[in-house]
N, CA, C, O and CB atoms as a CASP TS submission, in Angstrom:
PFRMAT TS
TARGET T0000
AUTHOR 0000-0000-0000
METHOD Language model
MODEL 1
PARENT N/A
ATOM      1  N   MET     1     -34.956  15.122  -4.518  1.00  0.00           N
ATOM      2  CA  MET     1     -33.937  15.758  -5.317  1.00  0.00           C
ATOM      3  C   MET     1     -32.787  16.258  -4.442  1.00  0.00           C
ATOM      4  O   MET     1     -31.619  16.088  -4.794  1.00  0.00           O
ATOM      5  CB  MET     1     -34.536  16.905  -6.115  1.00  0.00           C
ATOM      6  N   GLY     2     -33.108  16.863  -3.323  1.00  0.00           N
ATOM      7  CA  GLY     2     -32.070  17.358  -2.430  1.00  0.00           C
ATOM      8  C   GLY     2     -31.193  16.255  -1.895  1.00  0.00           C
ATOM      9  O   GLY     2     -29.977  16.423  -1.798  1.00  0.00           O
ATOM     10  N   LEU     3     -31.788  15.119  -1.542  1.00  0.00           N
ATOM     11  CA  LEU     3     -31.027  13.985  -1.018  1.00  0.00           C
ATOM     12  C   LEU     3     -30.104  13.429  -2.099  1.00  0.00           C
ATOM     13  O   LEU     3     -28.948  13.111  -1.818  1.00  0.00           O
ATOM     14  CB  LEU     3     -31.979  12.880  -0.498  1.00  0.00           C
ATOM     15  N   TRP     4     -30.598  13.308  -3.334  1.00  0.00           N
ATOM     16  CA  TRP     4     -29.763  12.812  -4.420  1.00  0.00           C
ATOM     17  C   TRP     4     -28.592  13.745  -4.671  1.00  0.00           C
ATOM     18  O   TRP     4     -27.479  13.293  -4.939  1.00  0.00           O
ATOM     19  CB  TRP     4     -30.584  12.645  -5.694  1.00  0.00           C
ATOM     20  N   HIS     5     -28.843  15.052  -4.585  1.00  0.00           N
ATOM     21  CA  HIS     5     -27.765  16.014  -4.802  1.00  0.00           C
ATOM     22  C   HIS     5     -26.701  15.857  -3.726  1.00  0.00           C
ATOM     23  O   HIS     5     -25.507  15.880  -4.022  1.00  0.00           O
ATOM     24  CB  HIS     5     -28.310  17.456  -4.814  1.00  0.00           C
ATOM     25  N   GLN     6     -27.127  15.700  -2.488  1.00  0.00           N
ATOM     26  CA  GLN     6     -26.169  15.534  -1.390  1.00  0.00           C
ATOM     27  C   GLN     6     -25.370  14.251  -1.555  1.00  0.00           C
ATOM     28  O   GLN     6     -24.162  14.235  -1.320  1.00  0.00           O
ATOM     29  CB  GLN     6     -26.894  15.530  -0.037  1.00  0.00           C
ATOM     30  N   GLU     7     -26.040  13.172  -1.959  1.00  0.00           N
ATOM     31  CA  GLU     7     -25.332  11.912  -2.199  1.00  0.00           C
ATOM     32  C   GLU     7     -24.325  12.061  -3.339  1.00  0.00           C
ATOM     33  O   GLU     7     -23.204  11.560  -3.246  1.00  0.00           O
ATOM     34  CB  GLU     7     -26.333  10.786  -2.521  1.00  0.00           C
ATOM     35  N   ALA     8     -24.718  12.748  -4.411  1.00  0.00           N
ATOM     36  CA  ALA     8     -23.815  12.958  -5.536  1.00  0.00           C
ATOM     37  C   ALA     8     -22.593  13.757  -5.107  1.00  0.00           C
ATOM     38  O   ALA     8     -21.475  13.472  -5.536  1.00  0.00           O
ATOM     39  CB  ALA     8     -24.539  13.671  -6.678  1.00  0.00           C
ATOM     40  N   GLU     9     -22.808  14.751  -4.267  1.00  0.00           N
ATOM     41  CA  GLU     9     -21.686  15.555  -3.772  1.00  0.00           C
ATOM     42  C   GLU     9     -20.797  14.732  -2.839  1.00  0.00           C
ATOM     43  O   GLU     9     -19.571  14.767  -2.953  1.00  0.00           O
ATOM     44  CB  GLU     9     -22.205  16.810  -3.039  1.00  0.00           C
ATOM     45  N   ASP    10     -21.410  14.001  -1.927  1.00  0.00           N
ATOM     46  CA  ASP    10     -20.644  13.208  -0.959  1.00  0.00           C
ATOM     47  C   ASP    10     -19.891  12.054  -1.620  1.00  0.00           C
ATOM     48  O   ASP    10     -18.721  11.821  -1.316  1.00  0.00           O
ATOM     49  CB  ASP    10     -21.573  12.663   0.115  1.00  0.00           C
ATOM     50  N   GLU    11     -20.560  11.331  -2.522  1.00  0.00           N
ATOM     51  CA  GLU    11     -19.976  10.114  -3.083  1.00  0.00           C
ATOM     52  C   GLU    11     -19.100  10.362  -4.308  1.00  0.00           C
ATOM     53  O   GLU    11     -18.124   9.644  -4.526  1.00  0.00           O
ATOM     54  CB  GLU    11     -21.068   9.159  -3.444  1.00  0.00           C
ATOM     55  N   LEU    12     -19.439  11.373  -5.109  1.00  0.00           N
ATOM     56  CA  LEU    12     -18.738  11.574  -6.371  1.00  0.00           C
ATOM     57  C   LEU    12     -18.048  12.924  -6.480  1.00  0.00           C
ATOM     58  O   LEU    12     -17.298  13.150  -7.430  1.00  0.00           O
ATOM     59  CB  LEU    12     -19.692  11.421  -7.499  1.00  0.00           C
ATOM     60  N   GLY    13     -18.278  13.816  -5.546  1.00  0.00           N
ATOM     61  CA  GLY    13     -17.655  15.126  -5.596  1.00  0.00           C
ATOM     62  C   GLY    13     -18.331  16.095  -6.538  1.00  0.00           C
ATOM     63  O   GLY    13     -17.744  17.117  -6.895  1.00  0.00           O
ATOM     64  N   ILE    14     -19.560  15.798  -6.953  1.00  0.00           N
ATOM     65  CA  ILE    14     -20.280  16.671  -7.870  1.00  0.00           C
ATOM     66  C   ILE    14     -20.766  17.899  -7.118  1.00  0.00           C
ATOM     67  O   ILE    14     -21.440  17.791  -6.094  1.00  0.00           O
ATOM     68  CB  ILE    14     -21.465  15.928  -8.530  1.00  0.00           C
ATOM     69  N   THR    15     -20.416  19.061  -7.639  1.00  0.00           N
ATOM     70  CA  THR    15     -20.837  20.306  -6.990  1.00  0.00           C
ATOM     71  C   THR    15     -21.704  21.169  -7.881  1.00  0.00           C
ATOM     72  O   THR    15     -22.214  22.195  -7.429  1.00  0.00           O
ATOM     73  CB  THR    15     -19.635  21.092  -6.556  1.00  0.00           C
ATOM     74  N   GLY    16     -21.885  20.784  -9.137  1.00  0.00           N
ATOM     75  CA  GLY    16     -22.701  21.574 -10.044  1.00  0.00           C
ATOM     76  C   GLY    16     -23.197  20.761 -11.213  1.00  0.00           C
ATOM     77  O   GLY    16     -22.723  19.656 -11.477  1.00  0.00           O
ATOM     78  N   VAL    17     -24.147  21.322 -11.898  1.00  0.00           N
ATOM     79  CA  VAL    17     -24.672  20.672 -13.102  1.00  0.00           C
ATOM     80  C   VAL    17     -24.454  21.589 -14.290  1.00  0.00           C
ATOM     81  O   VAL    17     -24.497  22.807 -14.112  1.00  0.00           O
ATOM     82  CB  VAL    17     -26.182  20.324 -12.946  1.00  0.00           C
ATOM     83  N   PRO    18     -24.227  21.087 -15.469  1.00  0.00           N
ATOM     84  CA  PRO    18     -24.177  19.657 -15.789  1.00  0.00           C
ATOM     85  C   PRO    18     -22.815  19.059 -15.443  1.00  0.00           C
ATOM     86  O   PRO    18     -21.779  19.693 -15.645  1.00  0.00           O
ATOM     87  CB  PRO    18     -24.486  19.431 -17.275  1.00  0.00           C
ATOM     88  N   SER    19     -22.828  17.870 -14.937  1.00  0.00           N
ATOM     89  CA  SER    19     -21.609  17.121 -14.655  1.00  0.00           C
ATOM     90  C   SER    19     -21.688  15.778 -15.358  1.00  0.00           C
ATOM     91  O   SER    19     -22.747  15.153 -15.406  1.00  0.00           O
ATOM     92  CB  SER    19     -21.401  16.934 -13.126  1.00  0.00           C
ATOM     93  N   LEU    20     -20.576  15.342 -15.897  1.00  0.00           N
ATOM     94  CA  LEU    20     -20.504  14.023 -16.510  1.00  0.00           C
ATOM     95  C   LEU    20     -19.938  13.063 -15.480  1.00  0.00           C
ATOM     96  O   LEU    20     -18.997  13.406 -14.764  1.00  0.00           O
ATOM     97  CB  LEU    20     -19.634  14.038 -17.809  1.00  0.00           C
ATOM     98  N   VAL    21     -20.498  11.869 -15.396  1.00  0.00           N
ATOM     99  CA  VAL    21     -19.996  10.817 -14.515  1.00  0.00           C
ATOM    100  C   VAL    21     -19.595   9.650 -15.396  1.00  0.00           C
ATOM    101  O   VAL    21     -20.413   9.127 -16.152  1.00  0.00           O
ATOM    102  CB  VAL    21     -21.068  10.387 -13.442  1.00  0.00           C
ATOM    103  N   PHE    22     -18.348   9.243 -15.304  1.00  0.00           N
ATOM    104  CA  PHE    22     -17.828   8.161 -16.130  1.00  0.00           C
ATOM    105  C   PHE    22     -17.940   6.838 -15.383  1.00  0.00           C
ATOM    106  O   PHE    22     -18.185   6.821 -14.177  1.00  0.00           O
ATOM    107  CB  PHE    22     -16.364   8.435 -16.531  1.00  0.00           C
ATOM    108  N   ASP    23     -17.759   5.721 -16.104  1.00  0.00           N
ATOM    109  CA  ASP    23     -17.953   4.379 -15.535  1.00  0.00           C
ATOM    110  C   ASP    23     -17.128   4.132 -14.281  1.00  0.00           C
ATOM    111  O   ASP    23     -17.570   3.419 -13.380  1.00  0.00           O
ATOM    112  CB  ASP    23     -17.611   3.335 -16.562  1.00  0.00           C
ATOM    113  N   ASP    24     -15.950   4.705 -14.214  1.00  0.00           N
ATOM    114  CA  ASP    24     -15.094   4.481 -13.036  1.00  0.00           C
ATOM    115  C   ASP    24     -15.324   5.549 -11.963  1.00  0.00           C
ATOM    116  O   ASP    24     -14.494   5.724 -11.071  1.00  0.00           O
ATOM    117  CB  ASP    24     -13.610   4.470 -13.450  1.00  0.00           C
ATOM    118  N   GLU    25     -16.451   6.259 -12.052  1.00  0.00           N
ATOM    119  CA  GLU    25     -16.897   7.265 -11.087  1.00  0.00           C
ATOM    120  C   GLU    25     -16.076   8.544 -11.101  1.00  0.00           C
ATOM    121  O   GLU    25     -16.167   9.344 -10.169  1.00  0.00           O
ATOM    122  CB  GLU    25     -16.866   6.687  -9.718  1.00  0.00           C
ATOM    123  N   ARG    26     -15.270   8.752 -12.150  1.00  0.00           N
ATOM    124  CA  ARG    26     -14.647  10.065 -12.325  1.00  0.00           C
ATOM    125  C   ARG    26     -15.748  11.024 -12.731  1.00  0.00           C
ATOM    126  O   ARG    26     -16.690  10.634 -13.420  1.00  0.00           O
ATOM    127  CB  ARG    26     -13.485  10.032 -13.395  1.00  0.00           C
ATOM    128  N   THR    27     -15.638  12.263 -12.314  1.00  0.00           N
ATOM    129  CA  THR    27     -16.646  13.265 -12.657  1.00  0.00           C
ATOM    130  C   THR    27     -15.989  14.466 -13.317  1.00  0.00           C
ATOM    131  O   THR    27     -14.812  14.752 -13.099  1.00  0.00           O
ATOM    132  CB  THR    27     -17.428  13.703 -11.405  1.00  0.00           C
ATOM    133  N   LEU    28     -16.771  15.158 -14.122  1.00  0.00           N
ATOM    134  CA  LEU    28     -16.282  16.347 -14.803  1.00  0.00           C
ATOM    135  C   LEU    28     -17.453  17.300 -14.981  1.00  0.00           C
ATOM    136  O   LEU    28     -18.458  16.945 -15.597  1.00  0.00           O
ATOM    137  CB  LEU    28     -15.626  15.992 -16.176  1.00  0.00           C
ATOM    138  N   PHE    29     -17.329  18.506 -14.446  1.00  0.00           N
ATOM    139  CA  PHE    29     -18.334  19.548 -14.636  1.00  0.00           C
ATOM    140  C   PHE    29     -18.060  20.214 -15.970  1.00  0.00           C
ATOM    141  O   PHE    29     -16.926  20.606 -16.244  1.00  0.00           O
ATOM    142  CB  PHE    29     -18.316  20.593 -13.467  1.00  0.00           C
ATOM    143  N   VAL    30     -19.079  20.347 -16.804  1.00  0.00           N
ATOM    144  CA  VAL    30     -18.909  20.881 -18.152  1.00  0.00           C
ATOM    145  C   VAL    30     -19.953  21.954 -18.416  1.00  0.00           C
ATOM    146  O   VAL    30     -21.135  21.774 -18.120  1.00  0.00           O
ATOM    147  CB  VAL    30     -19.009  19.758 -19.206  1.00  0.00           C
ATOM    148  N   ARG    31     -19.511  23.054 -18.969  1.00  0.00           N
ATOM    149  CA  ARG    31     -20.447  24.092 -19.422  1.00  0.00           C
ATOM    150  C   ARG    31     -20.164  24.329 -20.908  1.00  0.00           C
ATOM    151  O   ARG    31     -19.109  24.844 -21.279  1.00  0.00           O
ATOM    152  CB  ARG    31     -20.296  25.440 -18.576  1.00  0.00           C
ATOM    153  N   ILE    32     -21.117  23.945 -21.741  1.00  0.00           N
ATOM    154  CA  ILE    32     -21.000  24.126 -23.184  1.00  0.00           C
ATOM    155  C   ILE    32     -21.904  25.289 -23.556  1.00  0.00           C
ATOM    156  O   ILE    32     -23.102  25.273 -23.274  1.00  0.00           O
ATOM    157  CB  ILE    32     -21.383  22.815 -23.976  1.00  0.00           C
ATOM    158  N   GLU    33     -21.325  26.291 -24.188  1.00  0.00           N
ATOM    159  CA  GLU    33     -22.062  27.525 -24.444  1.00  0.00           C
ATOM    160  C   GLU    33     -22.840  27.534 -25.747  1.00  0.00           C
ATOM    161  O   GLU    33     -23.717  28.376 -25.937  1.00  0.00           O
ATOM    162  CB  GLU    33     -21.125  28.665 -24.440  1.00  0.00           C
ATOM    163  N   GLN    34     -22.532  26.606 -26.652  1.00  0.00           N
ATOM    164  CA  GLN    34     -23.256  26.546 -27.922  1.00  0.00           C
ATOM    165  C   GLN    34     -23.621  25.094 -28.211  1.00  0.00           C
ATOM    166  O   GLN    34     -22.851  24.190 -27.888  1.00  0.00           O
ATOM    167  CB  GLN    34     -22.407  27.148 -29.087  1.00  0.00           C
ATOM    168  N   PRO    35     -24.782  24.858 -28.814  1.00  0.00           N
ATOM    169  CA  PRO    35     -25.158  23.487 -29.179  1.00  0.00           C
ATOM    170  C   PRO    35     -24.147  22.889 -30.165  1.00  0.00           C
ATOM    171  O   PRO    35     -23.568  23.599 -30.986  1.00  0.00           O
ATOM    172  CB  PRO    35     -26.579  23.463 -29.792  1.00  0.00           C
ATOM    173  N   ILE    36     -23.952  21.594 -30.068  1.00  0.00           N
ATOM    174  CA  ILE    36     -23.071  20.888 -30.992  1.00  0.00           C
ATOM    175  C   ILE    36     -23.972  20.034 -31.886  1.00  0.00           C
ATOM    176  O   ILE    36     -24.464  18.985 -31.469  1.00  0.00           O
ATOM    177  CB  ILE    36     -21.992  20.006 -30.224  1.00  0.00           C
ATOM    178  N   ALA    37     -24.177  20.495 -33.111  1.00  0.00           N
ATOM    179  CA  ALA    37     -25.117  19.837 -34.025  1.00  0.00           C
ATOM    180  C   ALA    37     -24.484  18.643 -34.740  1.00  0.00           C
ATOM    181  O   ALA    37     -25.180  17.681 -35.065  1.00  0.00           O
ATOM    182  CB  ALA    37     -25.633  20.837 -35.054  1.00  0.00           C
ATOM    183  N   ASP    38     -23.198  18.692 -34.984  1.00  0.00           N
ATOM    184  CA  ASP    38     -22.510  17.630 -35.713  1.00  0.00           C
ATOM    185  C   ASP    38     -22.225  16.453 -34.778  1.00  0.00           C
ATOM    186  O   ASP    38     -21.522  16.603 -33.779  1.00  0.00           O
ATOM    187  CB  ASP    38     -21.195  18.159 -36.335  1.00  0.00           C
ATOM    188  N   VAL    39     -22.776  15.285 -35.110  1.00  0.00           N
ATOM    189  CA  VAL    39     -22.648  14.107 -34.248  1.00  0.00           C
ATOM    190  C   VAL    39     -21.188  13.694 -34.073  1.00  0.00           C
ATOM    191  O   VAL    39     -20.776  13.359 -32.962  1.00  0.00           O
ATOM    192  CB  VAL    39     -23.452  12.940 -34.826  1.00  0.00           C
ATOM    193  N   SER    40     -20.408  13.713 -35.138  1.00  0.00           N
ATOM    194  CA  SER    40     -19.004  13.303 -35.014  1.00  0.00           C
ATOM    195  C   SER    40     -18.227  14.290 -34.149  1.00  0.00           C
ATOM    196  O   SER    40     -17.338  13.878 -33.404  1.00  0.00           O
ATOM    197  CB  SER    40     -18.349  13.189 -36.406  1.00  0.00           C
ATOM    198  N   ALA    41     -18.537  15.565 -34.227  1.00  0.00           N
ATOM    199  CA  ALA    41     -17.882  16.559 -33.373  1.00  0.00           C
ATOM    200  C   ALA    41     -18.268  16.338 -31.913  1.00  0.00           C
ATOM    201  O   ALA    41     -17.427  16.472 -31.024  1.00  0.00           O
ATOM    202  CB  ALA    41     -18.259  17.992 -33.817  1.00  0.00           C
ATOM    203  N   ALA    42     -19.513  16.005 -31.664  1.00  0.00           N
ATOM    204  CA  ALA    42     -19.956  15.739 -30.290  1.00  0.00           C
ATOM    205  C   ALA    42     -19.260  14.504 -29.726  1.00  0.00           C
ATOM    206  O   ALA    42     -18.882  14.485 -28.555  1.00  0.00           O
ATOM    207  CB  ALA    42     -21.485  15.554 -30.241  1.00  0.00           C
ATOM    208  N   ARG    43     -19.092  13.484 -30.546  1.00  0.00           N
ATOM    209  CA  ARG    43     -18.390  12.262 -30.087  1.00  0.00           C
ATOM    210  C   ARG    43     -16.925  12.544 -29.806  1.00  0.00           C
ATOM    211  O   ARG    43     -16.366  12.031 -28.837  1.00  0.00           O
ATOM    212  CB  ARG    43     -18.508  11.139 -31.137  1.00  0.00           C
ATOM    213  N   ARG    44     -16.292  13.369 -30.661  1.00  0.00           N
ATOM    214  CA  ARG    44     -14.891  13.738 -30.410  1.00  0.00           C
ATOM    215  C   ARG    44     -14.772  14.517 -29.110  1.00  0.00           C
ATOM    216  O   ARG    44     -13.849  14.298 -28.326  1.00  0.00           O
ATOM    217  CB  ARG    44     -14.326  14.571 -31.581  1.00  0.00           C
ATOM    218  N   LEU    45     -15.719  15.433 -28.887  1.00  0.00           N
ATOM    219  CA  LEU    45     -15.703  16.209 -27.650  1.00  0.00           C
ATOM    220  C   LEU    45     -15.853  15.304 -26.441  1.00  0.00           C
ATOM    221  O   LEU    45     -15.136  15.470 -25.454  1.00  0.00           O
ATOM    222  CB  LEU    45     -16.813  17.260 -27.660  1.00  0.00           C
ATOM    223  N   LEU    46     -16.774  14.347 -26.501  1.00  0.00           N
ATOM    224  CA  LEU    46     -16.955  13.424 -25.378  1.00  0.00           C
ATOM    225  C   LEU    46     -15.698  12.607 -25.135  1.00  0.00           C
ATOM    226  O   LEU    46     -15.321  12.383 -23.985  1.00  0.00           O
ATOM    227  CB  LEU    46     -18.142  12.492 -25.635  1.00  0.00           C
ATOM    228  N   ALA    47     -15.045  12.159 -26.199  1.00  0.00           N
ATOM    229  CA  ALA    47     -13.787  11.420 -26.051  1.00  0.00           C
ATOM    230  C   ALA    47     -12.717  12.298 -25.408  1.00  0.00           C
ATOM    231  O   ALA    47     -11.988  11.844 -24.526  1.00  0.00           O
ATOM    232  CB  ALA    47     -13.297  10.905 -27.419  1.00  0.00           C
ATOM    233  N   ASP    48     -12.622  13.551 -25.844  1.00  0.00           N
ATOM    234  CA  ASP    48     -11.654  14.483 -25.253  1.00  0.00           C
ATOM    235  C   ASP    48     -11.972  14.747 -23.785  1.00  0.00           C
ATOM    236  O   ASP    48     -11.066  14.814 -22.955  1.00  0.00           O
ATOM    237  CB  ASP    48     -11.639  15.806 -26.032  1.00  0.00           C
ATOM    238  N   LEU    49     -13.255  14.897 -23.462  1.00  0.00           N
ATOM    239  CA  LEU    49     -13.652  15.136 -22.070  1.00  0.00           C
ATOM    240  C   LEU    49     -13.344  13.916 -21.204  1.00  0.00           C
ATOM    241  O   LEU    49     -12.964  14.060 -20.042  1.00  0.00           O
ATOM    242  CB  LEU    49     -15.154  15.480 -21.987  1.00  0.00           C
ATOM    243  N   THR    50     -13.506  12.724 -21.761  1.00  0.00           N
ATOM    244  CA  THR    50     -13.170  11.498 -21.032  1.00  0.00           C
ATOM    245  C   THR    50     -11.687  11.491 -20.681  1.00  0.00           C
ATOM    246  O   THR    50     -11.317  11.177 -19.550  1.00  0.00           O
ATOM    247  CB  THR    50     -13.534  10.245 -21.865  1.00  0.00           C
ATOM    248  N   ASP    51     -10.839  11.834 -21.648  1.00  0.00           N
ATOM    249  CA  ASP    51      -9.395  11.923 -21.391  1.00  0.00           C
ATOM    250  C   ASP    51      -9.091  13.022 -20.380  1.00  0.00           C
ATOM    251  O   ASP    51      -8.264  12.838 -19.488  1.00  0.00           O
ATOM    252  CB  ASP    51      -8.627  12.185 -22.701  1.00  0.00           C
ATOM    253  N   LEU    52      -9.749  14.145 -20.517  1.00  0.00           N
ATOM    254  CA  LEU    52      -9.520  15.280 -19.625  1.00  0.00           C
ATOM    255  C   LEU    52      -9.894  14.946 -18.182  1.00  0.00           C
ATOM    256  O   LEU    52      -9.219  15.375 -17.246  1.00  0.00           O
ATOM    257  CB  LEU    52     -10.316  16.493 -20.100  1.00  0.00           C
ATOM    258  N   ALA    53     -10.958  14.189 -18.008  1.00  0.00           N
ATOM    259  CA  ALA    53     -11.408  13.835 -16.655  1.00  0.00           C
ATOM    260  C   ALA    53     -10.378  12.990 -15.915  1.00  0.00           C
ATOM    261  O   ALA    53     -10.365  12.966 -14.684  1.00  0.00           O
ATOM    262  CB  ALA    53     -12.735  13.085 -16.721  1.00  0.00           C
ATOM    263  N   ALA    54      -9.525  12.304 -16.644  1.00  0.00           N
ATOM    264  CA  ALA    54      -8.505  11.461 -16.019  1.00  0.00           C
ATOM    265  C   ALA    54      -7.285  12.255 -15.554  1.00  0.00           C
ATOM    266  O   ALA    54      -6.428  11.710 -14.859  1.00  0.00           O
ATOM    267  CB  ALA    54      -8.068  10.384 -16.985  1.00  0.00           C
ATOM    268  N   GLN    55      -7.192  13.523 -15.925  1.00  0.00           N
ATOM    269  CA  GLN    55      -6.026  14.339 -15.594  1.00  0.00           C
ATOM    270  C   GLN    55      -6.152  14.949 -14.197  1.00  0.00           C
ATOM    271  O   GLN    55      -7.254  15.278 -13.759  1.00  0.00           O
ATOM    272  CB  GLN    55      -5.844  15.447 -16.636  1.00  0.00           C
ATOM    273  N   PRO    56      -5.021  15.099 -13.497  1.00  0.00           N
ATOM    274  CA  PRO    56      -5.034  15.704 -12.166  1.00  0.00           C
ATOM    275  C   PRO    56      -5.080  17.231 -12.255  1.00  0.00           C
ATOM    276  O   PRO    56      -4.045  17.896 -12.209  1.00  0.00           O
ATOM    277  CB  PRO    56      -3.799  15.258 -11.366  1.00  0.00           C
ATOM    278  N   MET    57      -6.270  17.767 -12.380  1.00  0.00           N
ATOM    279  CA  MET    57      -6.409  19.214 -12.513  1.00  0.00           C
ATOM    280  C   MET    57      -7.651  19.675 -11.790  1.00  0.00           C
ATOM    281  O   MET    57      -8.516  18.877 -11.431  1.00  0.00           O
ATOM    282  CB  MET    57      -6.461  19.632 -13.989  1.00  0.00           C
ATOM    283  N   GLU    58      -7.725  20.945 -11.587  1.00  0.00           N
ATOM    284  CA  GLU    58      -8.861  21.543 -10.895  1.00  0.00           C
ATOM    285  C   GLU    58      -9.819  22.216 -11.867  1.00  0.00           C
ATOM    286  O   GLU    58     -11.035  22.069 -11.746  1.00  0.00           O
ATOM    287  CB  GLU    58      -8.377  22.549  -9.864  1.00  0.00           C
ATOM    288  N   GLU    59      -9.269  22.962 -12.842  1.00  0.00           N
ATOM    289  CA  GLU    59     -10.134  23.715 -13.736  1.00  0.00           C
ATOM    290  C   GLU    59      -9.446  23.965 -15.071  1.00  0.00           C
ATOM    291  O   GLU    59      -8.249  24.246 -15.127  1.00  0.00           O
ATOM    292  CB  GLU    59     -10.542  25.040 -13.095  1.00  0.00           C
ATOM    293  N   VAL    60     -10.220  23.857 -16.138  1.00  0.00           N
ATOM    294  CA  VAL    60      -9.752  24.186 -17.482  1.00  0.00           C
ATOM    295  C   VAL    60     -10.804  25.072 -18.108  1.00  0.00           C
ATOM    296  O   VAL    60     -11.995  24.776 -18.020  1.00  0.00           O
ATOM    297  CB  VAL    60      -9.491  22.899 -18.351  1.00  0.00           C
ATOM    298  N   ARG    61     -10.389  26.143 -18.731  1.00  0.00           N
ATOM    299  CA  ARG    61     -11.325  27.047 -19.419  1.00  0.00           C
ATOM    300  C   ARG    61     -10.865  27.251 -20.839  1.00  0.00           C
ATOM    301  O   ARG    61      -9.676  27.420 -21.106  1.00  0.00           O
ATOM    302  CB  ARG    61     -11.438  28.409 -18.688  1.00  0.00           C
ATOM    303  N   ARG    62     -11.797  27.235 -21.727  1.00  0.00           N
ATOM    304  CA  ARG    62     -11.525  27.569 -23.122  1.00  0.00           C
ATOM    305  C   ARG    62     -12.381  28.757 -23.483  1.00  0.00           C
ATOM    306  O   ARG    62     -13.598  28.727 -23.303  1.00  0.00           O
ATOM    307  CB  ARG    62     -11.802  26.365 -24.074  1.00  0.00           C
ATOM    308  N   THR    63     -11.766  29.791 -23.984  1.00  0.00           N
ATOM    309  CA  THR    63     -12.533  30.983 -24.334  1.00  0.00           C
ATOM    310  C   THR    63     -12.415  31.283 -25.807  1.00  0.00           C
ATOM    311  O   THR    63     -12.997  32.255 -26.287  1.00  0.00           O
ATOM    312  CB  THR    63     -12.072  32.181 -23.520  1.00  0.00           C
TER
END
């Protein structure tokens, strides 16, 4: 587990969990505070996160 974590950090820049890894190796650390029960809402969120991961930013917070 430790070796995989180090490889993930070295190769993909992952520093925490949960992190999403997209097909082109973009990564996005995500903390969701409440379960998303609605499937269509979860799919919209994933689509939005995919778009967000492509942006040149360091951190986004929604409160």
